[in-house]
C-alpha positions in Angstrom: 1.5 -3.1 -5.5 5.0 -2.4 -7.3 7.1 0.3 -6.3 8.5 2.5 -9.3 10.3 5.4 -8.2 10.7 8.0 -5.6 9.0 11.6 -6.5 10.1 15.2 -5.5 9.2 15.4 -2.1 10.7 11.6 -1.7 7.4 9.7 -1.1 7.2 5.8 -3.3 5.5 6.2 -6.3 3.4 2.5 -6.7 1.3 0.8 -9.4 -1.3 -1.2 -7.5 -2.9 -3.7 -10.4 -7.0 -3.9 -10.1 -8.1 -6.3 -12.7 -6.2 -7.8 -16.3 -7.9 -8.9 -19.2 -7.2 -10.6 -22.1 -8.4 -10.7 -25.8 -7.9 -12.7 -28.6 -7.9 -11.9 -32.3 -6.9 -14.6 -34.4 -3.1 -15.7 -33.5 -2.9 -12.6 -31.4 -3.5 -12.1 -27.4 -3.7 -9.0 -26.3 -3.7 -8.1 -22.6 -5.2 -5.0 -20.8 -4.4 -3.9 -17.1 -6.2 -1.8 -14.9 -4.6 -0.1 -11.8 -3.8 3.0 -9.7 -0.3 4.9 -9.7 -0.2 7.2 -6.8 2.2 8.4 -4.2 0.0 8.0 -1.1 -1.4 11.8 -1.8 -2.4 11.8 -5.1 -3.6 9.2 -7.4 -4.5 8.2 -10.8 -6.1 5.4 -12.7 -4.0 3.6 -15.5 -4.9 1.3 -18.5 -1.8 -0.5 -19.9 -2.8 -2.1 -23.2 0.3 -4.8 -24.5 0.0 -5.8 -28.3 2.3 -7.5 -30.5 5.4 -6.1 -28.6 4.3 -2.7 -27.9 2.7 -1.2 -24.8 0.1 1.5 -24.3 -0.1 3.5 -21.4 -3.2 5.8 -20.6 -3.9 7.8 -18.0 -6.1 10.9 -16.9 -4.6 14.2 -15.3 -3.5 14.6 -11.6 -1.2 16.2 -9.3 0.8 13.4 -9.0 2.6 14.6 -12.3 3.9 17.8 -10.4 5.9 15.6 -8.5 7.1 12.9 -10.8 8.0 13.0 -14.6 4.7 11.5 -16.5 7.4 10.4 -19.3 9.6 9.1 -17.1 6.1 7.0 -15.1 5.6 5.8 -18.8 8.4 4.2 -19.6 8.7 2.4 -16.2 5.2 1.1 -16.6 5.8 -0.1 -20.2 9.0 -1.5 -19.0 7.0 -3.3 -16.2 4.6 -5.0 -18.7 7.1 -5.9 -21.4 9.4 -7.9 -18.7 6.3 -9.4 -17.5 6.8 -8.1 -13.9 2.5 -7.6 -13.7 0.9 -11.3 -13.3 
């Protein structure tokens, strides 16, 4: 579990990785991470796709985004994957 930030109610917002897959296309390696983003009350499934230096962050709707900015979480998750914090 990776701590990301605190929400508006000062609850910790975390990312928990649930799985990882790697796909090779020619010389390019794409990685896909599956996980859970939450604050202990509200949770949402997350898929992170890393391709050629870019990261695509996809998650559904959740009440979590009433307490923390969705764009800020997208930035944090993307940075985490680019810096290889996720193993």
